[in-house]
N, CA, C and O atoms as CSV, one atom per row, in Angstrom:
chain,resi,resn,atom,element,x,y,z
A,1,MET,N,N,0.534,-1.344,-0.190
A,1,MET,CA,C,-0.100,-0.158,0.090
A,1,MET,C,C,1.086,1.141,-0.394
A,1,MET,O,O,1.152,1.553,-1.552
A,2,MET,N,N,1.860,1.595,0.604
A,2,MET,CA,C,2.709,2.536,0.898
A,2,MET,C,C,3.306,3.174,-0.688
A,2,MET,O,O,3.417,4.353,-1.026
A,3,PRO,N,N,3.648,1.825,-1.531
A,3,PRO,CA,C,3.890,2.883,-2.679
A,3,PRO,C,C,3.003,3.399,-3.613
A,3,PRO,O,O,3.404,4.196,-4.461
A,4,CYS,N,N,1.528,2.944,-3.545
A,4,CYS,CA,C,0.338,3.513,-3.935
A,4,CYS,C,C,0.033,4.593,-3.540
A,4,CYS,O,O,-0.584,5.327,-4.312
A,5,LEU,N,N,0.423,5.141,-1.955
A,5,LEU,CA,C,0.179,6.177,-1.935
A,5,LEU,C,C,1.512,7.226,-2.145
A,5,LEU,O,O,1.199,8.417,-2.146
A,6,SER,N,N,2.731,6.968,-2.293
A,6,SER,CA,C,3.646,8.279,-2.650
A,6,SER,C,C,3.454,7.924,-4.271
A,6,SER,O,O,4.367,8.299,-5.006
A,7,LEU,N,N,2.632,7.414,-4.709
A,7,LEU,CA,C,2.639,7.583,-6.302
A,7,LEU,C,C,1.551,8.453,-6.246
A,7,LEU,O,O,1.510,9.494,-6.901
A,8,ARG,N,N,0.763,8.120,-5.575
A,8,ARG,CA,C,-0.807,9.174,-5.794
A,8,ARG,C,C,-0.010,10.688,-5.318
A,8,ARG,O,O,-0.441,11.753,-5.761
A,9,LEU,N,N,1.002,10.653,-4.520
A,9,LEU,CA,C,0.851,11.703,-4.057
A,9,LEU,C,C,1.868,12.913,-5.194
A,9,LEU,O,O,1.810,14.128,-5.383
A,10,ALA,N,N,2.792,11.727,-5.774
A,10,ALA,CA,C,3.846,12.471,-6.740
A,10,ALA,C,C,3.030,12.862,-7.833
A,10,ALA,O,O,3.287,13.996,-8.240
A,11,VAL,N,N,1.722,11.996,-8.693
A,11,VAL,CA,C,1.385,12.426,-9.990
A,11,VAL,C,C,0.741,13.716,-9.874
A,11,VAL,O,O,0.697,14.361,-10.922
A,12,PRO,N,N,0.130,14.346,-8.637
A,12,PRO,CA,C,-0.826,15.325,-8.451
A,12,PRO,C,C,0.680,16.771,-8.287
A,12,PRO,O,O,0.383,17.919,-8.618
A,13,LEU,N,N,1.737,16.550,-7.916
A,13,LEU,CA,C,2.777,17.412,-7.865
A,13,LEU,C,C,3.566,17.358,-8.925
A,13,LEU,O,O,4.559,18.086,-8.909
A,14,ALA,N,N,3.386,16.718,-9.793
A,14,ALA,CA,C,4.198,16.830,-10.597
A,14,ALA,C,C,3.480,17.471,-11.933
A,14,ALA,O,O,4.094,17.982,-12.869
A,15,GLY,N,N,1.801,17.316,-11.806
A,15,GLY,CA,C,0.994,17.547,-12.602
A,15,GLY,C,C,1.184,18.901,-12.413
A,15,GLY,O,O,1.320,19.533,-13.461
A,16,GLY,N,N,1.239,19.604,-11.271
A,16,GLY,CA,C,1.271,20.775,-10.351
A,16,GLY,C,C,1.975,22.081,-11.083
A,16,GLY,O,O,1.636,23.225,-11.387
A,17,LEU,N,N,3.373,21.090,-11.210
A,17,LEU,CA,C,4.210,21.696,-11.425
A,17,LEU,C,C,4.406,22.164,-13.104
A,17,LEU,O,O,4.551,23.317,-13.509
A,18,ALA,N,N,4.362,20.852,-13.966
A,18,ALA,CA,C,4.155,20.886,-15.537
A,18,ALA,C,C,2.967,22.272,-15.567
A,18,ALA,O,O,3.163,23.173,-16.383
A,19,LEU,N,N,1.796,22.334,-14.646
A,19,LEU,CA,C,1.197,23.819,-15.237
A,19,LEU,C,C,1.625,24.906,-14.890
A,19,LEU,O,O,1.783,25.807,-15.715
A,20,ALA,N,N,1.842,25.023,-13.875
A,20,ALA,CA,C,2.827,26.163,-13.391
A,20,ALA,C,C,3.939,26.452,-14.498
A,20,ALA,O,O,3.987,27.558,-15.034
A,21,LEU,N,N,4.793,25.480,-14.812
A,21,LEU,CA,C,5.701,26.040,-15.830
A,21,LEU,C,C,5.075,26.609,-17.051
A,21,LEU,O,O,5.382,27.775,-17.301
A,22,ILE,N,N,4.156,25.933,-17.958
A,22,ILE,CA,C,3.489,25.995,-18.339
A,22,ILE,C,C,2.549,27.469,-18.547
A,22,ILE,O,O,2.558,28.134,-19.583
A,23,ALA,N,N,1.883,27.742,-17.512
A,23,ALA,CA,C,1.473,28.914,-17.655
A,23,ALA,C,C,2.042,30.269,-17.226
A,23,ALA,O,O,1.400,31.319,-17.199
A,24,GLY,N,N,3.486,30.092,-16.855
A,24,GLY,CA,C,4.095,30.797,-16.618
A,24,GLY,C,C,5.133,31.254,-17.479
A,24,GLY,O,O,5.627,32.378,-17.384
A,25,HIS,N,N,5.578,30.128,-18.582
A,25,HIS,CA,C,5.714,30.647,-19.968
A,25,HIS,C,C,4.714,31.239,-20.491
A,25,HIS,O,O,5.002,32.416,-20.708
A,26,SER,N,N,3.538,30.944,-20.835
A,26,SER,CA,C,2.483,31.376,-21.434
A,26,SER,C,C,2.604,32.992,-21.512
A,26,SER,O,O,2.396,33.701,-22.497
A,27,LEU,N,N,2.983,33.367,-20.252
A,27,LEU,CA,C,2.418,34.879,-19.778
A,27,LEU,C,C,3.309,35.643,-20.102
A,27,LEU,O,O,3.002,36.811,-19.864
A,28,ALA,N,N,4.797,35.450,-20.772
A,28,ALA,CA,C,6.212,35.949,-20.690
A,28,ALA,C,C,5.751,36.142,-22.948
A,28,ALA,O,O,5.884,35.406,-23.926
A,29,ALA,N,N,5.299,37.348,-22.730
A,29,ALA,CA,C,5.545,38.012,-24.110
A,29,ALA,C,C,6.458,37.677,-25.350
A,29,ALA,O,O,7.470,38.358,-25.184
A,30,PRO,N,N,6.544,37.171,-26.162
A,30,PRO,CA,C,7.619,36.719,-27.277
A,30,PRO,C,C,8.218,38.372,-27.798
A,30,PRO,O,O,7.585,39.384,-28.095
A,31,THR,N,N,9.511,38.132,-27.752
A,31,THR,CA,C,10.335,39.627,-28.219
A,31,THR,C,C,10.328,39.167,-29.882
A,31,THR,O,O,10.307,38.067,-30.435
A,32,GLN,N,N,10.354,40.401,-30.324
A,32,GLN,CA,C,10.133,40.461,-31.760
A,32,GLN,C,C,10.867,41.889,-32.271
A,32,GLN,O,O,10.956,42.984,-31.715
A,33,ILE,N,N,11.340,41.415,-33.537
A,33,ILE,CA,C,12.539,42.902,-33.951
A,33,ILE,C,C,12.772,42.450,-35.255
A,33,ILE,O,O,13.468,41.443,-35.387
A,34,SER,N,N,12.315,43.013,-36.244
A,34,SER,CA,C,12.123,42.949,-38.148
A,34,SER,C,C,12.347,43.720,-38.461
A,34,SER,O,O,11.522,44.588,-38.175
A,35,ILE,N,N,13.521,44.193,-39.266
A,35,ILE,CA,C,14.117,45.269,-39.824
A,35,ILE,C,C,13.880,44.979,-41.216
A,35,ILE,O,O,13.976,43.823,-41.628
A,36,GLU,N,N,13.458,46.319,-42.269
A,36,GLU,CA,C,13.769,45.735,-43.740
A,36,GLU,C,C,13.883,47.080,-44.167
A,36,GLU,O,O,13.435,48.005,-43.490
A,37,GLY,N,N,14.602,47.283,-45.522
A,37,GLY,CA,C,14.601,48.358,-46.028
A,37,GLY,C,C,16.217,48.855,-45.979
A,37,GLY,O,O,17.179,48.319,-45.429
A,38,LEU,N,N,16.128,50.046,-46.743
A,38,LEU,CA,C,17.264,50.797,-46.456
A,38,LEU,C,C,17.236,52.039,-45.646
A,38,LEU,O,O,16.086,52.334,-45.320
A,39,ALA,N,N,18.136,52.848,-45.226
A,39,ALA,CA,C,18.234,53.933,-44.418
A,39,ALA,C,C,17.600,54.900,-44.480
A,39,ALA,O,O,17.332,55.465,-43.420
A,40,ASP,N,N,17.195,55.373,-45.547
A,40,ASP,CA,C,16.414,56.394,-46.163
A,40,ASP,C,C,15.153,55.834,-45.817
A,40,ASP,O,O,14.451,56.571,-45.125
A,41,ALA,N,N,14.467,54.223,-46.251
A,41,ALA,CA,C,13.023,54.330,-45.776
A,41,ALA,C,C,13.073,52.514,-44.970
A,41,ALA,O,O,13.212,51.430,-45.536
A,42,VAL,N,N,12.950,52.737,-43.947
A,42,VAL,CA,C,13.506,51.709,-43.108
A,42,VAL,C,C,12.016,51.371,-42.550
A,42,VAL,O,O,11.263,52.156,-41.974
A,43,ARG,N,N,11.810,50.169,-42.828
A,43,ARG,CA,C,10.252,49.156,-41.908
A,43,ARG,C,C,11.038,48.606,-40.711
A,43,ARG,O,O,12.096,47.979,-40.693
A,44,ILE,N,N,10.326,48.964,-39.830
A,44,ILE,CA,C,10.629,48.387,-38.691
A,44,ILE,C,C,9.456,48.075,-37.378
A,44,ILE,O,O,8.758,48.877,-36.757
A,45,ASP,N,N,9.571,46.592,-37.261
A,45,ASP,CA,C,8.346,46.022,-36.323
A,45,ASP,C,C,8.813,45.705,-35.101
A,45,ASP,O,O,9.581,44.747,-35.011
A,46,VAL,N,N,8.486,46.352,-34.082
A,46,VAL,CA,C,9.209,45.774,-32.891
A,46,VAL,C,C,8.106,45.505,-31.768
A,46,VAL,O,O,7.108,46.214,-31.649
A,47,VAL,N,N,8.411,44.329,-30.902
A,47,VAL,CA,C,7.369,43.845,-30.310
A,47,VAL,C,C,7.972,43.318,-28.729
A,47,VAL,O,O,8.516,42.221,-28.605
A,48,ASP,N,N,7.770,44.342,-27.484
A,48,ASP,CA,C,8.176,44.015,-26.434
A,48,ASP,C,C,9.943,43.994,-26.498
A,48,ASP,O,O,10.475,43.147,-25.781
A,49,ALA,N,N,10.695,44.739,-27.184
A,49,ALA,CA,C,12.313,44.063,-27.108
A,49,ALA,C,C,12.756,45.297,-26.224
A,49,ALA,O,O,12.107,46.342,-26.289
A,50,PRO,N,N,13.661,45.202,-25.547
A,50,PRO,CA,C,14.580,46.096,-24.744
A,50,PRO,C,C,15.399,47.131,-25.822
A,50,PRO,O,O,15.925,46.709,-26.852
A,51,LEU,N,N,15.412,48.408,-25.451
A,51,LEU,CA,C,15.935,49.321,-26.648
A,51,LEU,C,C,16.888,48.909,-26.627
A,51,LEU,O,O,17.108,48.422,-27.736
A,52,ARG,N,N,18.062,48.722,-25.690
A,52,ARG,CA,C,19.470,48.358,-26.519
A,52,ARG,C,C,19.529,46.834,-27.723
A,52,ARG,O,O,20.364,46.596,-28.595
A,53,ASP,N,N,18.485,46.152,-27.374
A,53,ASP,CA,C,18.808,44.998,-28.165
A,53,ASP,C,C,18.180,45.743,-29.841
A,53,ASP,O,O,18.626,45.256,-30.880
A,54,VAL,N,N,17.102,46.969,-29.909
A,54,VAL,CA,C,16.537,47.647,-30.944
A,54,VAL,C,C,17.914,48.239,-31.287
A,54,VAL,O,O,18.547,47.795,-32.246
A,55,LEU,N,N,18.271,48.991,-30.708
A,55,LEU,CA,C,19.559,49.746,-31.195
A,55,LEU,C,C,20.937,48.559,-31.677
A,55,LEU,O,O,21.526,48.809,-32.729
A,56,ASP,N,N,21.207,47.779,-31.161
A,56,ASP,CA,C,21.665,46.677,-31.543
A,56,ASP,C,C,21.357,46.158,-32.685
A,56,ASP,O,O,22.211,46.143,-33.572
A,57,ALA,N,N,20.154,45.658,-32.890
A,57,ALA,CA,C,19.904,45.366,-34.641
A,57,ALA,C,C,19.717,46.337,-35.674
A,57,ALA,O,O,19.458,46.096,-36.853
A,58,LEU,N,N,19.906,47.711,-35.012
A,58,LEU,CA,C,19.815,48.273,-35.960
A,58,LEU,C,C,21.702,48.703,-36.519
A,58,LEU,O,O,22.215,48.686,-37.638
A,59,ARG,N,N,22.294,49.056,-35.112
A,59,ARG,CA,C,23.438,48.713,-35.832
A,59,ARG,C,C,24.162,47.533,-36.688
A,59,ARG,O,O,24.994,47.388,-37.584
A,60,ALA,N,N,23.509,46.964,-36.036
A,60,ALA,CA,C,24.113,45.484,-37.465
A,60,ALA,C,C,23.617,45.819,-38.590
A,60,ALA,O,O,24.437,45.488,-39.446
A,61,ARG,N,N,22.385,46.476,-39.237
A,61,ARG,CA,C,22.212,46.585,-40.684
A,61,ARG,C,C,22.693,47.931,-40.986
A,61,ARG,O,O,23.259,48.108,-42.065
A,62,PHE,N,N,22.550,48.839,-40.225
A,62,PHE,CA,C,23.037,50.035,-40.720
A,62,PHE,C,C,24.611,50.584,-40.248
A,62,PHE,O,O,25.446,49.972,-39.582
A,63,ALA,N,N,24.691,51.890,-40.813
A,63,ALA,CA,C,25.814,52.694,-40.369
A,63,ALA,C,C,24.800,53.172,-38.953
A,63,ALA,O,O,23.984,54.091,-39.015
A,64,LEU,N,N,24.958,52.657,-38.186
A,64,LEU,CA,C,24.390,53.206,-36.690
A,64,LEU,C,C,25.508,53.227,-36.086
A,64,LEU,O,O,26.364,52.377,-36.333
A,65,HIS,N,N,25.728,54.373,-35.034
A,65,HIS,CA,C,26.673,54.202,-33.640
A,65,HIS,C,C,26.167,54.656,-32.744
A,65,HIS,O,O,25.294,55.460,-33.069
A,66,TYR,N,N,26.288,54.533,-31.748
A,66,TYR,CA,C,25.215,54.510,-30.319
A,66,TYR,C,C,26.177,54.618,-29.549
A,66,TYR,O,O,27.100,53.827,-29.745
A,67,HIS,N,N,26.299,55.489,-28.554
A,67,HIS,CA,C,26.617,55.512,-27.258
A,67,HIS,C,C,25.941,56.383,-25.740
A,67,HIS,O,O,25.729,57.593,-25.815
A,68,GLY,N,N,25.764,55.905,-24.923
A,68,GLY,CA,C,25.174,56.273,-24.016
A,68,GLY,C,C,25.031,55.425,-22.509
A,68,GLY,O,O,24.488,54.321,-22.470
A,69,LYS,N,N,25.457,55.934,-21.576
A,69,LYS,CA,C,26.137,56.003,-20.043
A,69,LYS,C,C,24.465,55.258,-19.219
A,69,LYS,O,O,24.526,54.574,-18.197
A,70,GLY,N,N,23.329,55.536,-19.820
A,70,GLY,CA,C,22.468,55.296,-18.944
A,70,GLY,C,C,21.658,54.099,-19.525
A,70,GLY,O,O,21.687,53.894,-20.739
A,71,ALA,N,N,20.894,53.258,-18.641
A,71,ALA,CA,C,20.305,51.894,-18.911
A,71,ALA,C,C,19.171,52.071,-20.238
A,71,ALA,O,O,18.392,53.007,-20.420
A,72,LEU,N,N,19.358,50.921,-21.021
A,72,LEU,CA,C,18.389,51.304,-21.975
A,72,LEU,C,C,17.645,49.950,-22.054
A,72,LEU,O,O,17.706,49.147,-22.985
A,73,ASP,N,N,16.889,49.833,-20.841
A,73,ASP,CA,C,16.391,48.541,-20.728
A,73,ASP,C,C,14.801,48.708,-20.485
A,73,ASP,O,O,14.020,47.940,-19.923
A,74,ALA,N,N,14.579,49.965,-21.092
A,74,ALA,CA,C,12.626,50.366,-21.397
A,74,ALA,C,C,12.632,49.427,-22.912
A,74,ALA,O,O,13.240,49.654,-23.958
A,75,THR,N,N,11.793,48.414,-22.581
A,75,THR,CA,C,11.156,47.853,-23.873
A,75,THR,C,C,10.421,48.683,-24.760
A,75,THR,O,O,9.852,49.710,-24.390
A,76,ARG,N,N,10.424,48.259,-25.915
A,76,ARG,CA,C,9.490,49.090,-27.258
A,76,ARG,C,C,8.752,48.126,-27.796
A,76,ARG,O,O,9.033,46.928,-27.753
A,77,THR,N,N,7.554,48.732,-28.445
A,77,THR,CA,C,6.613,48.216,-29.336
A,77,THR,C,C,6.140,49.020,-29.741
A,77,THR,O,O,5.370,49.806,-29.189
A,78,VAL,N,N,6.800,48.971,-31.669
A,78,VAL,CA,C,6.390,49.932,-32.149
A,78,VAL,C,C,6.485,49.496,-33.499
A,78,VAL,O,O,7.473,48.826,-33.799
A,79,LYS,N,N,5.605,49.765,-34.395
A,79,LYS,CA,C,5.345,49.476,-36.217
A,79,LYS,C,C,5.832,51.262,-36.756
A,79,LYS,O,O,5.323,52.348,-36.478
A,80,LEU,N,N,6.834,50.946,-37.480
A,80,LEU,CA,C,7.506,52.318,-38.366
A,80,LEU,C,C,7.790,52.617,-39.569
A,80,LEU,O,O,8.881,52.096,-39.800
A,81,ASP,N,N,7.403,53.191,-40.510
A,81,ASP,CA,C,8.243,53.018,-41.884
A,81,ASP,C,C,8.380,54.565,-42.263
A,81,ASP,O,O,7.628,55.338,-42.858
A,82,ALA,N,N,10.040,54.750,-41.494
A,82,ALA,CA,C,10.343,56.301,-41.773
A,82,ALA,C,C,11.981,56.398,-42.458
A,82,ALA,O,O,12.351,55.356,-42.999
A,83,PRO,N,N,12.666,57.206,-42.466
A,83,PRO,CA,C,14.443,57.116,-42.391
A,83,PRO,C,C,14.733,56.782,-41.055
A,83,PRO,O,O,14.102,56.885,-40.004
A,84,LEU,N,N,15.905,56.335,-41.376
A,84,LEU,CA,C,16.593,55.747,-39.951
A,84,LEU,C,C,16.780,57.007,-39.241
A,84,LEU,O,O,16.583,56.792,-38.045
A,85,ASN,N,N,17.054,58.138,-39.441
A,85,ASN,CA,C,16.783,58.937,-37.897
A,85,ASN,C,C,15.149,59.116,-37.657
A,85,ASN,O,O,14.706,59.167,-36.509
A,86,ARG,N,N,14.626,59.172,-38.360
A,86,ARG,CA,C,13.264,59.060,-37.335
A,86,ARG,C,C,12.897,58.390,-36.575
A,86,ARG,O,O,12.301,58.668,-35.535
A,87,VAL,N,N,13.350,56.916,-37.185
A,87,VAL,CA,C,13.029,55.660,-36.656
A,87,VAL,C,C,13.807,55.807,-35.189
A,87,VAL,O,O,13.119,55.718,-34.172
A,88,VAL,N,N,15.178,56.023,-35.086
A,88,VAL,CA,C,15.609,56.297,-34.094
A,88,VAL,C,C,15.378,57.425,-33.470
A,88,VAL,O,O,15.067,57.091,-32.327
A,89,ALA,N,N,15.341,58.840,-33.574
A,89,ALA,CA,C,14.209,59.697,-32.860
A,89,ALA,C,C,13.141,58.936,-32.084
A,89,ALA,O,O,13.034,58.982,-30.859
A,90,ARG,N,N,12.303,58.181,-32.961
A,90,ARG,CA,C,11.243,57.453,-32.162
A,90,ARG,C,C,11.106,56.354,-30.758
A,90,ARG,O,O,10.258,56.145,-29.891
A,91,LEU,N,N,12.401,55.842,-31.095
A,91,LEU,CA,C,12.279,54.473,-30.309
A,91,LEU,C,C,13.325,55.386,-29.086
A,91,LEU,O,O,13.743,54.639,-28.201
A,92,LEU,N,N,13.664,56.511,-28.987
A,92,LEU,CA,C,14.886,56.974,-27.914
A,92,LEU,C,C,13.282,58.171,-27.857
A,92,LEU,O,O,13.567,59.205,-28.460
A,93,ASP,N,N,12.052,58.202,-27.392
A,93,ASP,CA,C,11.182,58.997,-27.021
A,93,ASP,C,C,11.234,58.317,-25.405
A,93,ASP,O,O,10.985,57.190,-24.976
A,94,GLY,N,N,11.754,59.792,-24.659
A,94,GLY,CA,C,11.365,59.508,-23.321
A,94,GLY,C,C,12.972,59.577,-22.906
A,94,GLY,O,O,13.109,59.708,-21.690
A,95,TYR,N,N,13.848,59.536,-23.429
A,95,TYR,CA,C,14.907,59.845,-23.289
A,95,TYR,C,C,15.926,61.172,-24.119
A,95,TYR,O,O,15.626,61.436,-25.283
A,96,ASP,N,N,17.099,61.946,-23.453
A,96,ASP,CA,C,17.283,62.923,-23.898
A,96,ASP,C,C,18.478,62.392,-24.959
A,96,ASP,O,O,19.242,61.459,-24.709
A,97,PHE,N,N,18.474,63.132,-26.109
A,97,PHE,CA,C,19.890,62.391,-27.284
A,97,PHE,C,C,19.811,63.089,-27.980
A,97,PHE,O,O,18.757,63.711,-28.103
A,98,VAL,N,N,20.941,63.339,-28.817
A,98,VAL,CA,C,21.356,64.314,-29.888
A,98,VAL,C,C,21.939,62.966,-30.515
A,98,VAL,O,O,22.476,61.940,-30.099
A,99,ILE,N,N,21.362,63.773,-32.312
A,99,ILE,CA,C,21.606,62.914,-33.658
A,99,ILE,C,C,22.499,63.670,-34.289
A,99,ILE,O,O,22.171,64.834,-34.520
A,100,ALA,N,N,23.776,63.214,-34.699
A,100,ALA,CA,C,24.658,63.852,-36.069
A,100,ALA,C,C,24.345,63.285,-36.907
A,100,ALA,O,O,23.846,62.218,-36.548
A,101,VAL,N,N,24.371,63.476,-38.354
A,101,VAL,CA,C,24.722,62.662,-39.613
A,101,VAL,C,C,25.885,62.889,-40.259
A,101,VAL,O,O,26.206,63.941,-40.811
A,102,THR,N,N,26.497,61.918,-40.188
A,102,THR,CA,C,28.020,61.985,-40.356
A,102,THR,C,C,28.484,61.434,-41.899
A,102,THR,O,O,27.674,60.674,-42.430
A,103,PRO,N,N,29.537,61.708,-42.549
A,103,PRO,CA,C,29.751,60.926,-43.502
A,103,PRO,C,C,29.881,59.258,-43.376
A,103,PRO,O,O,30.018,58.596,-44.405
A,104,ASP,N,N,29.820,58.507,-41.835
A,104,ASP,CA,C,30.336,57.606,-41.396
A,104,ASP,C,C,28.900,56.949,-41.044
A,104,ASP,O,O,28.784,55.793,-40.640
A,105,GLY,N,N,27.952,57.734,-41.226
A,105,GLY,CA,C,26.421,57.361,-41.131
A,105,GLY,C,C,25.883,57.914,-40.075
A,105,GLY,O,O,26.211,59.087,-39.896
A,106,LEU,N,N,24.839,57.244,-38.982
A,106,LEU,CA,C,24.282,58.046,-38.289
A,106,LEU,C,C,24.877,58.193,-36.541
A,106,LEU,O,O,24.749,57.158,-35.887
A,107,ASP,N,N,25.391,59.199,-35.933
A,107,ASP,CA,C,26.014,59.106,-34.969
A,107,ASP,C,C,24.703,59.393,-33.730
A,107,ASP,O,O,23.706,60.095,-33.901
A,108,VAL,N,N,25.107,58.552,-32.375
A,108,VAL,CA,C,23.671,59.000,-31.346
A,108,VAL,C,C,24.377,58.923,-30.039
A,108,VAL,O,O,24.962,57.930,-29.607
A,109,LEU,N,N,24.246,60.197,-29.398
A,109,LEU,CA,C,24.676,60.482,-28.192
A,109,LEU,C,C,23.208,60.375,-27.450
A,109,LEU,O,O,22.226,61.071,-27.709
A,110,ILE,N,N,23.319,59.149,-26.294
A,110,ILE,CA,C,22.149,58.998,-25.736
A,110,ILE,C,C,22.487,59.571,-24.052
A,110,ILE,O,O,23.172,58.981,-23.217
A,111,LEU,N,N,21.895,60.662,-23.919
A,111,LEU,CA,C,22.557,61.182,-22.242
A,111,LEU,C,C,21.505,60.505,-21.575
A,111,LEU,O,O,21.904,59.374,-21.299
A,112,GLN,N,N,20.245,60.704,-21.160
A,112,GLN,CA,C,19.670,60.022,-20.075
A,112,GLN,C,C,18.307,60.015,-20.168
A,112,GLN,O,O,17.777,60.930,-20.798
A,113,GLN,N,N,17.551,59.057,-19.601
A,113,GLN,CA,C,16.119,59.237,-19.390
A,113,GLN,C,C,15.643,60.383,-19.038
A,113,GLN,O,O,15.992,60.850,-17.953
A,114,ASN,N,N,14.704,61.119,-19.912
A,114,ASN,CA,C,13.837,62.403,-19.316
A,114,ASN,C,C,13.233,62.593,-18.483
A,114,ASN,O,O,12.631,61.526,-18.367
A,115,ALA,N,N,12.750,63.494,-17.391
A,115,ALA,CA,C,11.869,63.387,-16.257
A,115,ALA,C,C,10.636,64.346,-17.270
A,115,ALA,O,O,10.323,65.521,-17.075
A,116,ARG,N,N,10.265,63.704,-18.029
A,116,ARG,CA,C,9.241,64.295,-18.939
A,116,ARG,C,C,8.269,64.226,-17.789
A,116,ARG,O,O,8.208,63.203,-17.106
A,117,GLY,N,N,7.315,65.533,-17.487
A,117,GLY,CA,C,6.224,65.547,-16.319
A,117,GLY,C,C,6.676,65.975,-15.033
A,117,GLY,O,O,5.923,66.106,-14.067
A,118,ALA,N,N,8.060,66.219,-15.018
A,118,ALA,CA,C,8.349,66.315,-13.638
A,118,ALA,C,C,8.527,67.812,-13.505
A,118,ALA,O,O,8.625,68.225,-12.349
A,119,ILE,N,N,8.590,68.753,-14.550
A,119,ILE,CA,C,8.725,70.022,-15.140
A,119,ILE,C,C,7.284,71.172,-14.969
A,119,ILE,O,O,6.254,70.954,-15.607
A,120,VAL,N,N,7.394,72.161,-14.196
A,120,VAL,CA,C,5.943,72.459,-14.167
A,120,VAL,C,C,5.889,73.372,-14.434
A,120,VAL,O,O,6.479,74.202,-13.742
A,121,PRO,N,N,4.811,73.988,-16.137
A,121,PRO,CA,C,4.941,74.321,-16.707
A,121,PRO,C,C,5.281,75.886,-15.956
A,121,PRO,O,O,5.343,75.857,-14.727
A,122,SER,N,N,5.502,77.236,-16.639
A,122,SER,CA,C,5.526,78.177,-15.799
A,122,SER,C,C,4.644,78.973,-15.992
A,122,SER,O,O,4.548,78.768,-17.202
A,123,ARG,N,N,3.684,79.952,-15.734
A,123,ARG,CA,C,2.411,80.903,-15.821
A,123,ARG,C,C,2.870,81.631,-17.081
A,123,ARG,O,O,4.057,81.806,-17.355
A,124,ALA,N,N,1.846,82.041,-17.829
A,124,ALA,CA,C,2.192,83.068,-18.641
A,124,ALA,C,C,2.122,84.282,-18.125
A,124,ALA,O,O,1.457,84.501,-17.113
A,125,VAL,N,N,2.779,85.186,-18.738
A,125,VAL,CA,C,2.884,86.658,-18.337
A,125,VAL,C,C,2.978,87.408,-19.556
A,125,VAL,O,O,3.559,86.961,-20.544
A,126,PRO,N,N,2.448,88.487,-19.521
A,126,PRO,CA,C,2.211,89.649,-20.457
A,126,PRO,C,C,3.839,89.829,-20.771
A,126,PRO,O,O,4.802,89.574,-20.049
A,127,ALA,N,N,3.790,90.259,-21.858
A,127,ALA,CA,C,5.575,90.773,-22.328
A,127,ALA,C,C,6.221,92.064,-21.419
A,127,ALA,O,O,7.394,92.244,-21.092
A,128,ALA,N,N,5.081,92.851,-21.149
A,128,ALA,CA,C,5.480,93.890,-20.464
A,128,ALA,C,C,5.947,93.876,-19.420
A,128,ALA,O,O,6.988,94.468,-19.134
A,129,ALA,N,N,5.119,93.045,-18.469
A,129,ALA,CA,C,5.169,92.523,-17.123
A,129,ALA,C,C,6.405,92.110,-16.477
A,129,ALA,O,O,6.493,92.154,-15.250
A,130,PRO,N,N,7.252,91.758,-17.122
A,130,PRO,CA,C,8.850,91.069,-16.338
A,130,PRO,C,C,9.398,92.584,-16.565
A,130,PRO,O,O,10.016,93.048,-15.607
A,131,VAL,N,N,9.286,93.214,-17.435
A,131,VAL,CA,C,10.160,94.587,-17.668
A,131,VAL,C,C,9.805,95.211,-16.538
A,131,VAL,O,O,10.827,95.440,-15.891
A,132,ALA,N,N,8.553,95.711,-15.829
A,132,ALA,CA,C,7.927,96.528,-15.239
A,132,ALA,C,C,8.322,96.207,-13.458
A,132,ALA,O,O,8.376,97.045,-12.557
A,133,ALA,N,N,8.549,94.760,-13.372
A,133,ALA,CA,C,8.249,93.703,-12.180
A,133,ALA,C,C,9.882,94.123,-11.942
A,133,ALA,O,O,10.110,94.567,-10.817
A,134,LEU,N,N,10.968,94.042,-12.804
A,134,LEU,CA,C,12.685,94.470,-12.543
A,134,LEU,C,C,12.720,95.821,-12.000
A,134,LEU,O,O,13.820,96.162,-11.568
A,135,GLY,N,N,11.566,96.859,-11.903
A,135,GLY,CA,C,11.858,98.085,-12.091
A,135,GLY,C,C,12.367,99.284,-13.231
A,135,GLY,O,O,12.728,100.456,-13.337
A,136,TYR,N,N,12.129,98.183,-13.892
A,136,TYR,CA,C,12.941,99.372,-15.380
A,136,TYR,C,C,11.723,100.387,-15.792
A,136,TYR,O,O,10.539,100.072,-15.913
A,137,ARG,N,N,12.283,101.631,-15.970
A,137,ARG,CA,C,11.206,102.582,-16.617
A,137,ARG,C,C,12.343,103.593,-17.433
A,137,ARG,O,O,13.298,104.330,-17.185
A,138,PRO,N,N,11.368,102.977,-18.815
A,138,PRO,CA,C,12.451,103.502,-20.296
A,138,PRO,C,C,12.126,105.096,-20.114
A,138,PRO,O,O,11.162,105.575,-19.518
A,139,GLU,N,N,13.129,105.757,-20.750
A,139,GLU,CA,C,13.309,107.316,-20.743
A,139,GLU,C,C,12.538,107.537,-21.352
A,139,GLU,O,O,12.226,106.954,-22.390
A,140,ARG,N,N,11.805,108.853,-20.628
A,140,ARG,CA,C,11.098,109.758,-22.202
A,140,ARG,C,C,11.372,110.945,-22.457
A,140,ARG,O,O,11.164,111.677,-21.489
A,141,ASP,N,N,11.814,111.539,-23.494
A,141,ASP,CA,C,11.885,112.704,-23.706
A,141,ASP,C,C,10.963,113.630,-23.600
A,141,ASP,O,O,11.231,114.801,-23.868
């Protein structure tokens, strides 16, 4: 009788582990990066891919050089049909960056993730108000 008891416990446990593995695997979205075309007409389709992986794929296909000290692990899902410089600019939405077109291709300097929404816009002030507030009085003849 003892072997049957241990077998009864082992089967539900193994089945439960298998279901947990399958459920965990199905929750993860597949990463996809598809790039076609030339630098002046890039077609790119990205699904849940880290930004660094997308930039590396573009660098492998085109004359793209990028440099950055910050984390580029933000995921992207985007479908674009545009020149390479516009594709890169769209991918870097949310980052402060500079793009330079050089004879060697596209050179991108990624500075940091920007703090979008952290800066409160100032109140609109009429043009004459700041001058008067500083005590400036124009001379009159």
